[in-house]
C-alpha positions in Angstrom: 32.2 -47.0 -23.6 34.0 -49.8 -25.4 37.9 -49.8 -25.3 40.5 -52.4 -25.9 43.9 -52.6 -24.1 46.9 -53.2 -26.4 47.7 -56.8 -27.2 50.8 -57.5 -29.3 51.0 -55.2 -32.3 47.2 -55.4 -33.0 46.7 -51.7 -32.7 44.7 -51.5 -36.0 42.2 -54.1 -34.5 41.9 -52.1 -31.3 41.5 -48.8 -33.1 38.7 -50.2 -35.3 36.9 -51.9 -32.5 37.1 -48.8 -30.3 35.8 -46.7 -33.2 32.9 -49.0 -33.8 32.3 -49.6 -30.1 32.4 -53.4 -30.0 34.3 -56.5 -31.0 33.8 -56.3 -34.7 37.2 -57.3 -36.0 39.6 -60.1 -34.9 43.2 -60.6 -36.1 41.9 -63.3 -38.4 39.3 -60.9 -40.0 42.0 -58.3 -40.7 44.4 -60.9 -41.9 41.9 -62.0 -44.5 41.3 -58.5 -45.6 45.1 -58.0 -45.9 45.4 -61.2 -47.9 42.6 -60.1 -50.3 44.4 -56.7 -50.8 47.7 -58.4 -51.4 46.2 -60.7 -54.0 44.5 -57.7 -55.8 47.8 -55.8 -55.8 49.7 -58.8 -57.1 47.3 -59.1 -60.0 48.0 -55.5 -60.9 51.7 -55.7 -60.4 53.5 -59.1 -60.0 56.6 -57.4 -58.6 54.7 -55.7 -55.7 56.0 -56.5 -52.2 53.2 -57.5 -49.8 52.9 -54.8 -47.1 49.3 -54.9 -45.9 50.3 -57.0 -42.9 53.5 -57.9 -41.2 54.5 -60.8 -38.9 53.9 -58.7 -35.8 50.2 -58.2 -36.6 50.6 -54.6 -37.8 48.0 -53.8 -40.5 48.3 -51.1 -43.2 46.1 -48.1 -43.9 44.5 -50.0 -46.8 43.4 -52.8 -44.5 41.8 -50.3 -42.1 40.1 -48.5 -45.0 38.8 -51.8 -46.4 37.5 -52.8 -43.0 35.6 -49.5 -42.6 34.1 -49.9 -46.1 32.2 -52.9 -44.7 30.4 -50.4 -42.4 30.0 -47.8 -45.2 32.5 -45.6 -43.4 35.1 -43.5 -45.2 38.6 -42.3 -44.2 39.6 -38.8 -45.3 43.2 -37.6 -44.6 43.1 -34.4 -42.5 45.2 -32.7 -45.2 42.8 -33.3 -48.0 41.4 -30.4 -49.9 37.8 -31.7 -49.3 38.1 -31.1 -45.5 40.0 -27.8 -45.4 38.5 -25.3 -43.0 36.4 -27.8 -41.1 35.9 -27.5 -37.3 37.5 -30.6 -35.9 35.3 -30.7 -32.8 32.2 -31.1 -35.1 33.5 -34.4 -36.4 32.6 -37.8 -34.9 35.9 -39.6 -34.9 39.5 -39.8 -36.1 41.8 -42.7 -36.7 45.4 -41.6 -36.2 48.8 -43.1 -36.8 51.9 -42.1 -34.8 55.1 -44.1 -35.2 53.4 -47.1 -36.7 50.7 -47.2 -34.0 47.0 -46.8 -34.9 44.5 -45.3 -32.4 41.1 -43.7 -32.3 39.8 -40.3 -31.1 36.1 -40.5 -30.7 33.3 -38.0 -29.9 30.6 -39.5 -27.6 27.9 -36.9 -28.0 26.8 -36.4 -24.4 30.2 -36.9 -22.7 32.6 -35.4 -25.2 35.8 -36.4 -26.9 38.0 -39.4 -25.7 41.4 -40.7 -26.7 40.8 -44.4 -27.0 44.5 -45.3 -27.6 45.0 -49.0 -26.6 48.4 -48.2 -25.1 46.8 -46.0 -22.4 45.7 -47.3 -19.0 42.2 -46.2 -19.8 40.4 -43.9 -22.2 41.2 -40.2 -21.6 38.7 -37.4 -21.9 40.0 -34.5 -24.1 38.7 -31.0 -24.6 37.9 -29.5 -28.0 41.0 -27.2 -27.7 43.3 -30.1 -26.8 41.8 -32.1 -29.7 42.9 -29.5 -32.2 46.4 -29.3 -30.7 46.8 -33.0 -30.5 45.7 -33.6 -34.1 48.2 -30.9 -35.3 50.9 -32.7 -33.3 50.1 -36.2 -34.7 49.7 -35.1 -38.3 48.9 -38.6 -39.7 45.1 -38.3 -39.0 42.1 -39.5 -40.9 38.6 -38.2 -40.4 36.0 -41.0 -40.3 32.8 -40.1 -42.1 29.6 -42.1 -42.1 27.1 -43.3 -39.5 28.9 -44.5 -36.3 27.3 -46.1 -33.3 27.1 -43.7 -30.4 26.9 -44.0 -26.7 24.2 -41.6 -25.7 23.4 -41.1 -22.0 19.8 -39.8 -21.5 20.0 -36.1 -20.6 17.9 -36.6 -17.5 20.4 -39.2 -16.1 23.0 -36.8 -14.6 24.1 -39.4 -12.1 25.0 -41.9 -14.8 26.9 -39.1 -16.7 28.9 -38.3 -13.7 29.7 -41.9 -13.0 30.9 -42.5 -16.5 33.1 -39.4 -16.4 34.6 -40.3 -13.0 35.3 -43.9 -14.0 37.1 -42.7 -17.2 39.1 -40.0 -15.4 40.8 -42.6 -13.1 
């Protein structure tokens, strides 16, 4: 399981890389996307204030969405009419924002749901019940739709499954 520890205010980078399970985005990559978005927005409205990135390294929702488009992934707000009535535990992943901090909740098919928040000491396993309660508490949640890479442990390798679970519970 790939997870990044918080560095500076680069939570968007950590959330994206944890979602995609690898080092896909650097601060430079996201800065370039933010700059492109700023330029597009300025062309549409010359009085627009640039807000896609700040000096701390915080990136906007638009930058995250643009980064996910590269992988043909879509973000859908949890409050959208198109996802009303869905079973949250049947989804593959969520990107969440709480108090200007981005983080990922990810379902690894064979080992379950994990909170991959970069401010934690390590990923934390969460139950389906807790997932629903947690999402209701966070509120600013986006379902990620599309094909994500998964970490699948062969069913016959029970020892490996137990080792992964034990290492992540510590």
